[in-house]
VOMAR-561247 format. One record per residue: residue number from 1; residue in three letters; x, y, z of N, C-alpha, C, O in turn. Coordinates in nm, 2 decimals, decimal comma. Example, Ala and Ser with C-alpha at 12.3 -4.5 7.8 and 13.67 -1.06 7.14 Angstrom:
<nodes>
   nr  rest      nX      nY      nZ     caX     caY     caZ      cX      cY      cZ      oX      oY      oZ
    1   ALA    1,32   -0,57    0,78    1,23   -0,45    0,78    1,32   -0,33    0,78    1,42   -0,33    0,85
    2   SER    1,28   -0,22    0,71    1,37   -0,11    0,71    1,29    0,00    0,79    1,34    0,11    0,80
</nodes>
This chain:
<nodes>
   nr  rest      nX      nY      nZ     caX     caY     caZ      cX      cY      cZ      oX      oY      oZ
    1   MET    0,09   -0,14    0,01    0,01   -0,01    0,01    0,11    0,12    0,01    0,20    0,13    0,09
    2   SER    0,07    0,21   -0,08    0,12    0,35   -0,10    0,10    0,47    0,02    0,02    0,46    0,11
    3   VAL    0,17    0,57   -0,01    0,17    0,66    0,10    0,03    0,74    0,06   -0,04    0,80    0,14
    4   ILE    0,00    0,74   -0,08   -0,12    0,81   -0,09   -0,25    0,73   -0,05   -0,34    0,78    0,01
    5   GLU   -0,24    0,62   -0,10   -0,33    0,50   -0,07   -0,36    0,51    0,13   -0,47    0,50    0,19
    6   LEU   -0,25    0,52    0,16   -0,26    0,52    0,33   -0,37    0,64    0,36   -0,47    0,63    0,42
    7   LEU   -0,31    0,76    0,31   -0,37    0,89    0,35   -0,53    0,89    0,29   -0,62    0,93    0,36
    8   ALA   -0,56    0,83    0,16   -0,67    0,82    0,11   -0,77    0,74    0,19   -0,89    0,76    0,17
    9   HIS   -0,72    0,65    0,28   -0,81    0,59    0,40   -0,85    0,65    0,52   -0,93    0,60    0,60
   10   GLY   -0,77    0,79    0,52   -0,76    0,86    0,63   -0,90    0,92    0,67   -0,98    0,92    0,58
   11   ASP   -0,95    0,97    0,81   -1,05    1,06    0,81   -1,05    1,21    0,77   -0,95    1,23    0,71
   12   GLY   -1,13    1,31    0,80   -1,10    1,47    0,77   -0,99    1,51    0,87   -0,91    1,60    0,83
   13   VAL   -0,97    1,46    1,00   -0,85    1,50    1,06   -0,67    1,48    1,00   -0,58    1,56    0,97
   14   SER   -0,69    1,36    1,01   -0,59    1,33    0,89   -0,56    1,39    0,80   -0,44    1,44    0,77
   15   ARG   -0,65    1,39    0,72   -0,63    1,48    0,56   -0,61    1,61    0,62   -0,49    1,64    0,59
   16   SER   -0,66    1,68    0,68   -0,64    1,83    0,71   -0,52    1,85    0,76   -0,46    1,95    0,73
   17   VAL   -0,44    1,74    0,85   -0,30    1,73    0,89   -0,21    1,75    0,78   -0,13    1,83    0,77
   18   ALA   -0,25    1,64    0,68   -0,15    1,63    0,55   -0,14    1,74    0,49   -0,03    1,79    0,47
   19   ILE   -0,27    1,79    0,44   -0,28    1,91    0,39   -0,20    2,02    0,43   -0,14    2,08    0,34
   20   LEU   -0,22    2,05    0,55   -0,15    2,14    0,62    0,01    2,14    0,59    0,09    2,23    0,55
   21   LEU    0,05    2,00    0,63    0,22    2,01    0,61    0,23    2,01    0,46    0,35    2,03    0,44
   22   VAL    0,18    2,00    0,39    0,15    2,02    0,22    0,23    2,16    0,24    0,35    2,18    0,25
   23   LEU    0,12    2,24    0,26    0,13    2,37    0,23    0,26    2,43    0,30    0,34    2,50    0,25
   24   MET    0,26    2,38    0,43    0,40    2,42    0,51    0,50    2,39    0,41    0,59    2,48    0,38
   25   SER    0,50    2,29    0,37    0,63    2,25    0,29    0,64    2,32    0,15    0,75    2,34    0,10
   26   VAL    0,54    2,36    0,10    0,53    2,43   -0,01    0,63    2,56   -0,01    0,73    2,58   -0,07
   27   SER    0,54    2,64    0,09    0,58    2,78    0,14    0,74    2,77    0,18    0,82    2,85    0,13
   28   SER    0,76    2,68    0,25    0,91    2,70    0,31    0,99    2,66    0,18    1,09    2,73    0,15
   29   TRP    0,96    2,57    0,10    1,05    2,54   -0,01    1,05    2,69   -0,12    1,15    2,70   -0,19
   30   VAL    0,96    2,77   -0,14    0,91    2,87   -0,21    1,03    3,00   -0,15    1,09    3,08   -0,22
   31   VAL    1,02    2,98   -0,04    1,09    3,08    0,04    1,26    3,04    0,03    1,33    3,13    0,02
   32   ILE    1,29    2,95    0,04    1,43    2,89    0,03    1,49    2,91   -0,11    1,60    2,96   -0,13
   33   LEU    1,40    2,87   -0,23    1,46    2,90   -0,32    1,45    3,06   -0,38    1,54    3,11   -0,45
   34   TRP    1,35    3,12   -0,34    1,38    3,29   -0,34    1,48    3,34   -0,27    1,55    3,42   -0,34
   35   LYS    1,52    3,32   -0,17    1,63    3,36   -0,06    1,78    3,29   -0,13    1,89    3,35   -0,12
   36   ALA    1,76    3,19   -0,18    1,91    3,13   -0,21    1,92    3,19   -0,36    2,03    3,18   -0,41
   37   TRP    1,83    3,26   -0,43    1,84    3,34   -0,55    1,91    3,48   -0,52    2,00    3,53   -0,58
   38   LEU    1,83    3,54   -0,38    1,87    3,66   -0,36    1,99    3,69   -0,30    2,05    3,80   -0,33
   39   LEU    2,05    3,58   -0,20    2,14    3,56   -0,13    2,28    3,51   -0,22    2,39    3,50   -0,16
   40   ARG    2,27    3,48   -0,34    2,34    3,41   -0,42    2,48    3,52   -0,44    2,47    3,63   -0,48
   41   GLY    2,59    3,46   -0,40    2,72    3,54   -0,40    2,75    3,60   -0,28    2,86    3,63   -0,23
   42   GLY    2,62    3,62   -0,22    2,63    3,73   -0,08    2,73    3,81   -0,03    2,74    3,93   -0,08
   43   THR    2,79    3,78    0,05    2,89    3,91    0,06    3,01    3,91   -0,03    3,10    3,99   -0,02
   44   ARG    3,01    3,81   -0,11    3,13    3,86   -0,23    3,06    3,96   -0,32    3,14    4,05   -0,35
   45   ASP    2,94    3,98   -0,36    2,87    4,07   -0,41    2,89    4,21   -0,36    2,93    4,30   -0,43
   46   VAL    2,86    4,22   -0,21    2,86    4,32   -0,16    2,99    4,38   -0,12    2,99    4,49   -0,09
   47   ALA    3,10    4,29   -0,10    3,21    4,36   -0,08    3,31    4,42   -0,22    3,41    4,50   -0,22
   48   ARG    3,23    4,35   -0,34    3,28    4,41   -0,47    3,23    4,54   -0,51    3,30    4,63   -0,56
   49   SER    3,09    4,55   -0,48    3,01    4,66   -0,46    3,09    4,78   -0,39    3,12    4,89   -0,45
   50   ILE    3,12    4,75   -0,27    3,17    4,86   -0,16    3,35    4,90   -0,24    3,39    5,01   -0,24
   51   ALA    3,40    4,81   -0,28    3,51    4,80   -0,36    3,52    4,95   -0,49    3,58    5,05   -0,49
   52   ALA    3,41    4,89   -0,58    3,42    4,96   -0,68    3,34    5,07   -0,61    3,33    5,15   -0,71
   53   PHE    3,28    5,13   -0,51    3,23    5,26   -0,49    3,35    5,32   -0,46    3,38    5,43   -0,50
   54   TRP    3,43    5,26   -0,38    3,56    5,34   -0,32    3,67    5,38   -0,43    3,76    5,47   -0,41
   55   GLN    3,65    5,30   -0,55    3,74    5,34   -0,65    3,67    5,40   -0,79    3,70    5,38   -0,90
   56   SER    3,58    5,48   -0,73    3,52    5,55   -0,83    3,53    5,71   -0,79    3,52    5,75   -0,68
   57   PRO    3,54    5,79   -0,90    3,59    5,93   -0,90    3,48    5,99   -0,83    3,51    6,08   -0,76
   58   SER    3,34    5,97   -0,84    3,21    6,05   -0,81    3,13    5,97   -0,75    3,16    5,85   -0,74
   59   LEU    2,99    6,05   -0,71    2,90    5,98   -0,65    2,83    5,92   -0,79    2,79    5,80   -0,79
   60   GLY    2,83    6,00   -0,90    2,72    5,96   -1,00    2,82    5,84   -1,09    2,77    5,76   -1,17
   61   GLU    2,92    5,85   -1,08    3,00    5,75   -1,16    2,98    5,57   -1,05    2,95    5,46   -1,09
   62   ALA    3,02    5,62   -0,94    2,97    5,51   -0,83    2,84    5,44   -0,85    2,84    5,31   -0,85
   63   GLU    2,72    5,52   -0,87    2,61    5,48   -0,87    2,58    5,40   -1,02    2,49    5,32   -1,04
   64   SER    2,68    5,45   -1,10    2,64    5,38   -1,25    2,75    5,23   -1,21    2,70    5,12   -1,25
   65   SER    2,84    5,21   -1,16    2,94    5,11   -1,19    2,86    5,02   -1,07    2,86    4,90   -1,08
   66   LEU    2,81    5,05   -0,99    2,73    4,96   -0,89    2,63    4,86   -0,94    2,59    4,75   -0,90
   67   LYS    2,59    4,92   -1,05    2,44    4,87   -1,10    2,50    4,72   -1,20    2,41    4,65   -1,25
   68   SER    2,61    4,68   -1,21    2,66    4,57   -1,26    2,72    4,50   -1,14    2,73    4,37   -1,16
   69   PHE    2,76    4,54   -1,03    2,82    4,46   -0,92    2,69    4,41   -0,83    2,66    4,29   -0,81
   70   ASP    2,64    4,51   -0,80    2,50    4,51   -0,68    2,42    4,44   -0,74    2,33    4,51   -0,81
   71   ARG    2,40    4,32   -0,75    2,26    4,26   -0,84    2,15    4,23   -0,77    2,04    4,21   -0,81
   72   ALA    2,20    4,22   -0,62    2,04    4,21   -0,51    1,99    4,37   -0,46    1,90    4,40   -0,39
   73   GLU    2,09    4,46   -0,54    2,05    4,60   -0,50    2,06    4,62   -0,34    1,96    4,67   -0,29
   74   LEU    2,16    4,58   -0,26    2,19    4,59   -0,15    2,28    4,73   -0,10    2,25    4,78    0,01
   75   VAL    2,38    4,79   -0,17    2,45    4,87   -0,17    2,40    5,02   -0,24    2,41    5,13   -0,21
   76   LEU    2,34    4,95   -0,34    2,33    5,08   -0,45    2,21    5,15   -0,36    2,25    5,26   -0,33
   77   PRO    2,08    5,13   -0,32    2,01    5,22   -0,28    2,06    5,33   -0,16    2,00    5,44   -0,15
   78   ALA    2,17    5,29   -0,08    2,21    5,38    0,02    2,28    5,49   -0,07    2,25    5,60   -0,04
   79   VAL    2,38    5,47   -0,18    2,44    5,54   -0,27    2,37    5,62   -0,36    2,43    5,73   -0,39
   80   SER    2,25    5,59   -0,40    2,15    5,66   -0,47    2,10    5,77   -0,39    2,10    5,89   -0,43
   81   ALA    2,04    5,72   -0,24    1,99    5,81   -0,18    2,09    5,91   -0,12    2,02    6,01   -0,10
   82   VAL    2,22    5,92   -0,08    2,31    6,01   -0,08    2,36    6,10   -0,20    2,40    6,21   -0,19
   83   ARG    2,36    6,05   -0,30    2,36    6,10   -0,41    2,26    6,21   -0,45    2,29    6,32   -0,50
   84   HIS    2,14    6,19   -0,41    2,00    6,28   -0,44    1,96    6,38   -0,34    1,89    6,47   -0,34
   85   LEU    2,05    6,32   -0,25    2,02    6,43   -0,10    2,09    6,58   -0,14    2,07    6,68   -0,07
   86   ALA    2,17    6,57   -0,24    2,22    6,72   -0,27    2,14    6,78   -0,35    2,18    6,90   -0,37
   87   VAL    2,05    6,76   -0,40    1,91    6,85   -0,47    1,82    6,92   -0,36    1,76    7,02   -0,38
   88   GLU    1,82    6,85   -0,25    1,73    6,86   -0,12    1,75    7,01   -0,06    1,84    7,02    0,02
   89   ALA    1,69    7,10   -0,09    1,71    7,27   -0,07    1,69    7,26    0,09    1,60    7,20    0,16
   90   ASP    1,83    7,33    0,14    1,84    7,34    0,29    1,70    7,45    0,32    1,67    7,56    0,26
   91   GLY    1,64    7,38    0,44    1,52    7,47    0,49    1,42    7,48    0,43    1,33    7,54    0,49
   92   ALA    1,38    7,44    0,32    1,27    7,42    0,26    1,18    7,30    0,30    1,06    7,31    0,28
   93   THR    1,22    7,18    0,35    1,18    7,09    0,45    1,18    7,11    0,55    1,22    7,22    0,59
   94   LEU    1,13    7,00    0,66    1,18    6,96    0,79    1,28    6,90    0,79    1,35    6,91    0,89
   95   GLY    1,31    6,84    0,71    1,43    6,71    0,67    1,55    6,81    0,63    1,67    6,78    0,67
   96   GLY    1,53    6,92    0,55    1,63    6,99    0,51    1,67    7,12    0,63    1,77    7,19    0,61
   97   ALA    1,58    7,12    0,75    1,61    7,21    0,81    1,71    7,17    0,93    1,73    7,24    1,03
   98   VAL    1,78    7,05    0,91    1,90    7,00    0,99    2,02    6,99    0,93    2,01    6,98    0,81
   99   ASN    2,14    7,00    1,00    2,26    7,01    0,94    2,28    6,88    0,87    2,22    6,77    0,89
  100   ARG    2,38    6,91    0,79    2,43    6,80    0,67    2,45    6,67    0,74    2,38    6,57    0,70
  101   THR    2,53    6,65    0,85    2,55    6,49    0,92    2,41    6,44    0,96    2,39    6,32    0,93
  102   GLN    2,30    6,50    1,01    2,20    6,47    1,03    2,12    6,37    0,92    2,06    6,26    0,93
  103   ARG    2,15    6,48    0,80    2,05    6,44    0,69    2,09    6,31    0,66    2,02    6,21    0,66
  104   VAL    2,23    6,32    0,61    2,30    6,19    0,57    2,27    6,05    0,66    2,24    5,95    0,61
  105   THR    2,29    6,06    0,78    2,25    5,98    0,88    2,13    5,93    0,83    2,13    5,82    0,79
  106   ARG    2,02    6,01    0,82    1,87    5,97    0,79    1,84    5,91    0,67    1,76    5,82    0,66
  107   VAL    1,91    5,95    0,56    1,91    5,87    0,42    1,97    5,77    0,46    1,92    5,67    0,41
  108   LEU    2,09    5,74    0,54    2,15    5,61    0,53    2,10    5,51    0,61    2,11    5,39    0,60
  109   ARG    2,01    5,58    0,72    1,96    5,50    0,82    1,85    5,42    0,73    1,84    5,29    0,73
  110   ASP    1,76    5,50    0,64    1,65    5,45    0,61    1,68    5,34    0,47    1,60    5,25    0,44
  111   ALA    1,81    5,36    0,41    1,85    5,26    0,32    1,87    5,18    0,36    1,83    5,07    0,30
  112   LEU    1,95    5,17    0,48    1,99    5,01    0,56    1,90    4,95    0,60    1,90    4,83    0,58
  113   HIS    1,79    5,01    0,66    1,65    4,94    0,72    1,62    4,88    0,61    1,62    4,75    0,62
  114   ALA    1,59    4,94    0,50    1,52    4,89    0,37    1,60    4,76    0,33    1,54    4,65    0,33
  115   ALA    1,74    4,77    0,30    1,79    4,64    0,28    1,78    4,53    0,37    1,77    4,41    0,33
  116   LEU    1,79    4,56    0,51    1,80    4,46    0,60    1,66    4,38    0,61    1,65    4,26    0,64
  117   ARG    1,54    4,47    0,58    1,40    4,41    0,58    1,40    4,31    0,46    1,34    4,21    0,47
  118   ARG    1,46    4,36    0,36    1,46    4,25    0,24    1,55    4,11    0,27    1,52    3,99    0,24
  119   LEU    1,65    4,16    0,34    1,73    4,05    0,38    1,67    3,95    0,49    1,70    3,83    0,48
  120   GLN    1,61    3,99    0,57    1,52    3,92    0,66    1,40    3,88    0,63    1,34    3,82    0,72
  121   SER    1,35    3,90    0,53    1,20    3,84    0,47    1,23    3,73    0,46    1,34    3,69    0,43
  122   GLY    1,11    3,61    0,49    1,10    3,47    0,48    1,19    3,41    0,62    1,16    3,30    0,66
  123   GLN    1,26    3,48    0,66    1,32    3,42    0,80    1,21    3,38    0,89    1,21    3,26    0,94
  124   ILE    1,12    3,46    0,91    1,02    3,41    1,02    0,93    3,30    0,99    0,88    3,23    1,07
  125   LEU    0,91    3,28    0,84    0,82    3,19    0,81    0,90    3,05    0,80    0,83    2,95    0,82
  126   LEU    1,04    3,03    0,79    1,10    2,93    0,79    1,14    2,85    0,96    1,16    2,74    0,99
  127   ALA    1,15    2,99    1,05    1,16    2,95    1,17    1,02    2,89    1,22    1,01    2,79    1,30
  128   THR    0,93    2,95    1,19    0,79    2,88    1,22    0,77    2,75    1,15    0,71    2,66    1,22
  129   VAL    0,80    2,73    1,05    0,75    2,60    0,97    0,87    2,49    1,05    0,84    2,37    1,07
  130   GLY    0,98    2,53    1,09    1,07    2,44    1,15    1,04    2,41    1,27    1,06    2,29    1,30
  131   ALA    0,98    2,53    1,37    0,94    2,49    1,49    0,78    2,40    1,51    0,75    2,33    1,61
  132   THR    0,72    2,43    1,42    0,61    2,37    1,41    0,56    2,23    1,36    0,47    2,15    1,40
  133   ALA    0,65    2,23    1,24    0,61    2,13    1,17    0,61    1,96    1,24    0,53    1,87    1,21
  134   PRO    0,71    1,95    1,33    0,72    1,84    1,37    0,61    1,79    1,49    0,61    1,69    1,55
  135   PHE    0,51    1,92    1,52    0,42    1,90    1,63    0,29    1,86    1,54    0,21    1,78    1,59
  136   VAL    0,28    1,93    1,41    0,15    1,89    1,33    0,21    1,76    1,30    0,15    1,68    1,37
  137   GLY    0,30    1,68    1,24    0,31    1,56    1,25    0,29    1,45    1,33    0,27    1,33    1,31
  138   LEU    0,30    1,54    1,45    0,28    1,43    1,60    0,13    1,45    1,61    0,07    1,36    1,67
  139   LEU    0,07    1,55    1,56   -0,07    1,55    1,60   -0,13    1,42    1,49   -0,21    1,33    1,53
  140   GLY   -0,11    1,43    1,39   -0,12    1,33    1,27   -0,07    1,19    1,36   -0,16    1,10    1,36
  141   THR    0,02    1,16    1,41    0,06    1,05    1,47   -0,03    1,02    1,58   -0,05    0,90    1,58
  142   VAL   -0,07    1,08    1,65   -0,14    1,10    1,79   -0,29    1,03    1,73   -0,34    0,92    1,76
  143   TRP   -0,34    1,11    1,66   -0,44    1,08    1,56   -0,48    0,96    1,49   -0,59    0,91    1,47
  144   GLY   -0,37    0,91    1,46   -0,38    0,77    1,38   -0,36    0,65    1,51   -0,43    0,55    1,53
  145   ILE   -0,29    0,67    1,56   -0,29    0,57    1,68   -0,44    0,58    1,77   -0,49    0,48    1,81
  146   TYR   -0,47    0,68    1,77   -0,61    0,69    1,84   -0,72    0,61    1,76   -0,81    0,54    1,81
  147   ARG   -0,71    0,63    1,66   -0,79    0,54    1,53   -0,80    0,42    1,53   -0,91    0,37    1,51
  148   ALA   -0,66    0,34    1,56   -0,61    0,22    1,55   -0,67    0,15    1,67   -0,73    0,04    1,67
  149   LEU   -0,66    0,24    1,79   -0,68    0,16    1,94   -0,83    0,17    1,94   -0,89    0,09    2,01
  150   VAL   -0,92    0,27    1,86   -1,06    0,27    1,86   -1,12    0,12    1,77   -1,23    0,07    1,80
  151   GLY   -1,04    0,08    1,67   -1,06    0,00    1,57   -1,03   -0,12    1,66   -1,12   -0,21    1,63
  152   ILE   -0,96   -0,15    1,73   -0,93   -0,27    1,83   -1,03   -0,28    1,92   -1,10   -0,38    1,94
  153   ALA   -1,04   -0,16    1,97   -1,17   -0,19    2,09   -1,28   -0,20    2,02   -1,38   -0,22    2,10
  154   GLY   -1,33   -0,20    1,89   -1,46   -0,20    1,83   -1,44   -0,34    1,76   -1,52   -0,35    1,67
  155   GLU   -1,37   -0,44    1,77   -1,37   -0,55    1,72   -1,47   -0,65    1,74   -1,42   -0,73    1,83
  156   THR   -1,55   -0,68    1,72   -1,64   -0,81    1,80   -1,56   -0,93    1,69   -1,54   -1,02    1,77
  157   GLY   -1,52   -0,98    1,58   -1,51   -1,09    1,51   -1,38   -1,13    1,53   -1,34   -1,23    1,46
  158   GLY   -1,29   -1,07    1,63   -1,16   -1,14    1,65   -1,05   -1,01    1,57   -1,06   -0,94    1,47
  159   PHE   -0,96   -1,01    1,66   -0,85   -0,91    1,58   -0,79   -0,95    1,49   -0,74   -1,07    1,49
  160   THR   -0,77   -0,85    1,36   -0,68   -0,91    1,26   -0,59   -0,78    1,22   -0,63   -0,66    1,23
  161   ILE   -0,45   -0,82    1,19   -0,41   -0,68    1,15   -0,40   -0,60    1,04   -0,32   -0,51    1,01
  162   ASP   -0,50   -0,66    0,97   -0,50   -0,55    0,84   -0,61   -0,46    0,88   -0,63   -0,36    0,81
  163   LYS   -0,67   -0,48    0,99   -0,78   -0,36    1,03   -0,71   -0,24    1,12   -0,77   -0,14    1,15
  164   VAL   -0,61   -0,26    1,14   -0,56   -0,14    1,23   -0,39   -0,12    1,14   -0,31   -0,04    1,19
  165   ALA   -0,38   -0,18    1,04   -0,24   -0,16    0,97   -0,25   -0,02    0,91   -0,15    0,05    0,89
  166   GLY   -0,37    0,01    0,87   -0,39    0,13    0,76   -0,36    0,25    0,86   -0,27    0,32    0,84
  167   PRO   -0,46    0,26    0,99   -0,43    0,39    1,10   -0,27    0,38    1,15   -0,22    0,49    1,15
  168   VAL   -0,20    0,30    1,18   -0,08    0,27    1,23    0,03    0,33    1,15    0,11    0,42    1,18
  169   GLY   -0,01    0,25    1,01    0,09    0,33    0,90    0,06    0,45    0,87    0,15    0,51    0,81
  170   GLU   -0,03    0,50    0,88   -0,08    0,68    0,86   -0,02    0,74    0,95    0,03    0,85    0,93
  171   ALA   -0,02    0,70    1,09    0,03    0,74    1,20    0,22    0,79    1,19    0,29    0,89    1,23
  172   LEU    0,26    0,66    1,12    0,39    0,66    1,12    0,46    0,78    1,01    0,56    0,85    1,00
  173   ILE    0,35    0,75    0,91    0,41    0,85    0,80    0,38    0,98    0,82    0,43    1,06    0,74
  174   MET    0,27    1,03    0,92    0,27    1,17    0,97    0,36    1,20    1,04    0,37    1,32    1,03
  175   THR    0,45    1,14    1,12    0,58    1,16    1,21    0,67    1,21    1,10    0,71    1,32    1,10
  176   ALA    0,70    1,10    0,99    0,82    1,14    0,89    0,81    1,22    0,84    0,90    1,29    0,80
  177   PHE    0,65    1,27    0,79    0,63    1,38    0,66    0,65    1,52    0,78    0,68    1,62    0,72
  178   GLY    0,64    1,52    0,89    0,61    1,61    0,99    0,82    1,65    0,99    0,86    1,76    0,97
  179   LEU    0,92    1,54    1,03    1,02    1,54    1,02    1,09    1,63    0,90    1,17    1,72    0,92
  180   ALA    1,02    1,58    0,77    1,06    1,56    0,64    1,05    1,73    0,58    1,13    1,79    0,51
  181   VAL    0,91    1,79    0,67    0,89    1,94    0,61    0,99    2,05    0,71    1,02    2,16    0,67
  182   ALA    1,03    1,98    0,86    1,08    2,08    0,95    1,24    2,07    0,89    1,30    2,18    0,86
  183   ILE    1,30    1,97    0,88    1,47    1,99    0,87    1,49    2,06    0,76    1,58    2,14    0,78
  184   PRO    1,46    2,07    0,66    1,50    2,14    0,54    1,44    2,33    0,60    1,51    2,42    0,55
  185   ALA    1,38    2,34    0,65    1,32    2,48    0,70    1,45    2,53    0,79    1,51    2,63    0,77
  186   VAL    1,47    2,43    0,90    1,57    2,46    1,02    1,70    2,48    0,92    1,74    2,60    0,90
  187   LEU    1,75    2,37    0,87    1,87    2,42    0,79    1,89    2,55    0,71    1,99    2,61    0,72
  188   ALA    1,79    2,58    0,62    1,77    2,67    0,56    1,78    2,82    0,64    1,86    2,91    0,61
  189   TYR    1,68    2,83    0,74    1,70    2,94    0,84    1,83    2,97    0,90    1,85    3,09    0,92
  190   ASN    1,94    2,88    0,93    2,04    2,86    1,02    2,14    2,92    0,88    2,19    3,04    0,88
  191   VAL    2,15    2,84    0,77    2,25    2,90    0,68    2,22    3,06    0,62    2,30    3,14    0,59
  192   PHE    2,09    3,07    0,61    2,05    3,21    0,56    2,08    3,32    0,68    2,11    3,44    0,67
  193   GLY    2,06    3,24    0,79    2,09    3,37    0,89    2,25    3,39    0,93    2,28    3,49    1,00
  194   ARG    2,33    3,32    0,90    2,44    3,34    0,89    2,51    3,42    0,77    2,61    3,50    0,80
  195   VAL    2,46    3,39    0,64    2,49    3,48    0,55    2,43    3,64    0,54    2,49    3,74    0,50
  196   VAL    2,31    3,63    0,59    2,26    3,79    0,66    2,37    3,84    0,74    2,44    3,93    0,71
  197   GLY    2,39    3,77    0,85    2,45    3,81    0,94    2,57    3,90    0,88    2,58    4,02    0,91
  198   ARG    2,64    3,85    0,80    2,80    3,90    0,74    2,76    4,00    0,65    2,84    4,08    0,64
  199   ILE    2,62    4,01    0,57    2,60    4,11    0,50    2,57    4,22    0,57    2,62    4,32    0,54
  200   GLU    2,47    4,22    0,69    2,46    4,34    0,75    2,61    4,40    0,84    2,62    4,51    0,88
  201   ALA    2,68    4,32    0,85    2,80    4,39    0,95    2,87    4,48    0,80    2,90    4,59    0,82
  202   GLU    2,89    4,41    0,68    2,93    4,50    0,57    2,83    4,62    0,54    2,88    4,73    0,51
  203   LEU    2,74    4,61    0,54    2,66    4,72    0,49    2,65    4,83    0,62    2,64    4,95    0,59
  204   GLU    2,67    4,79    0,75    2,69    4,85    0,85    2,80    4,96    0,89    2,80    5,07    0,94
  205   GLY    2,92    4,86    0,82    3,04    4,93    0,82    3,06    5,03    0,70    3,13    5,13    0,71
  206   PHE    3,01    5,01    0,58    3,00    5,08    0,48    2,92    5,19    0,52    2,99    5,29    0,53
  207   ALA    2,79    5,21    0,55    2,72    5,30    0,61    2,81    5,40    0,70    2,82    5,51    0,68
  208   HIS    2,86    5,35    0,79    2,97    5,43    0,87    3,06    5,50    0,84    3,07    5,62    0,88
  209   ASP    3,15    5,44    0,74    3,22    5,48    0,65    3,19    5,60    0,56    3,26    5,71    0,57
  210   LEU    3,07    5,58    0,48    3,00    5,70    0,41    2,97    5,79    0,47    2,98    5,91    0,42
  211   LEU    2,93    5,77    0,62    2,87    5,92    0,71    3,03    5,99    0,73    3,05    6,11    0,72
  212   GLY    3,11    5,91    0,75    3,25    5,98    0,81    3,29    6,07    0,65    3,35    6,18    0,67
  213   MET    3,26    6,04    0,54    3,31    6,09    0,43    3,22    6,21    0,39    3,27    6,30    0,32
  214   LEU    3,08    6,21    0,44    3,00    6,27    0,39    2,96    6,41    0,48    2,96    6,53    0,46
  215   GLY    2,94    6,32    0,59    2,91    6,42    0,71    3,00    6,54    0,77    3,12    6,54    0,73
  216   GLU    2,97    6,61    0,81    3,02    6,75    0,85    3,09    6,73    0,99    3,01    6,70    1,08
  217   PRO    3,20    6,75    1,02    3,28    6,74    1,16    3,17    6,81    1,26    3,10    6,90    1,22
  218   VAL    3,16    6,76    1,36    3,08    6,80    1,48    3,18    6,90    1,56    3,29    6,86    1,60
  219   PRO    3,14    7,04    1,58    3,23    7,13    1,62    3,24    7,10    1,78    3,14    7,08    1,84
  220   ARG    3,35    7,10    1,85    3,37    7,08    1,98    3,37    7,19    2,05    3,44    7,28    2,01
  221   GLU    3,30    7,19    2,15    3,28    7,32    2,24    3,42    7,37    2,33    3,48    7,29    2,40
  222   THR    3,46    7,50    2,33    3,58    7,54    2,33    3,56    7,57    2,53    3,48    7,65    2,58
  223   PRO    3,64    7,45    2,61    3,60    7,47    2,74    3,60    7,62    2,80    3,65    7,71    2,72
  224   PRO    3,57    7,66    2,88    3,56    7,81    2,92    3,71    7,81    3,02    3,76    7,72    3,09
  225   PRO    3,76    7,94    3,00    3,90    7,96    3,08    3,88    7,96    3,24    3,80    8,03    3,30
  226   PRO    3,96    7,89    3,30    3,96    7,85    3,43    3,94    7,97    3,52    4,01    8,08    3,49
  227   ALA    3,86    7,97    3,64    3,84    8,11    3,70    3,95    8,13    3,78    3,99    8,03    3,85
  228   ARG    4,02    8,25    3,78    4,12    8,31    3,87    4,05    8,35    4,02    3,94    8,40    4,06
  229   ALA    4,15    8,29    4,07    4,16    8,33    4,23    4,13    8,48    4,27    4,20    8,56    4,22
  230   MET    4,04    8,51    4,34    4,03    8,62    4,37    4,12    8,68    4,49    4,11    8,63    4,60
  231   PRO    4,19    8,79    4,47    4,30    8,82    4,60    4,23    8,85    4,69    4,11    8,89    4,68
  232   VAL    4,27    8,85    4,77    4,25    8,85    4,93    4,28    8,98    4,96    4,28    9,02    5,08
</nodes>
């Protein structure tokens, strides 16, 4: 008897558990494939993009050169935001009323947060699937064993193995199915988390260096001269 035949003999609860596990598996694999495409090259592309930026003679040429290196567009938004900051009129808006360092900090923070939200997207789903799929499969297992015990208790014409083999086999399949859904999600979550952490460190360091290059130095307050003692 195949897996499909075993599930076909189940009731509404076992079929609902199987459908839920199928949906969890499909959604996690969609996220895994999408994030693998997004993070291909990973820190290598970000490092090449940052190196291309510092080798460019101007912000405009840096923005043009980054389009060929930054395929995931993780560094390019910050450079574009800083480049377009020059057209903002000072004092024309509330954002332009602050000094240059504060404006550069604001646009870099917004660009960095947007890149991090894109990198972190899908991680919650992978963590949820990896944490809950074994318990969903366990629910199907418990229910299958319960059906098998009910079948044994209700037998009046003698106990036969073929009448409980279906529910017990269904229970074992649910356990294996839950683990098969959870293990890839957990592995992908850990691998992607490490890659995202390295890229996040690179982007934060680049934003800090960019702020130091474009921001205005903060003037230091001159300490007041020491008070002279009054002659007695």
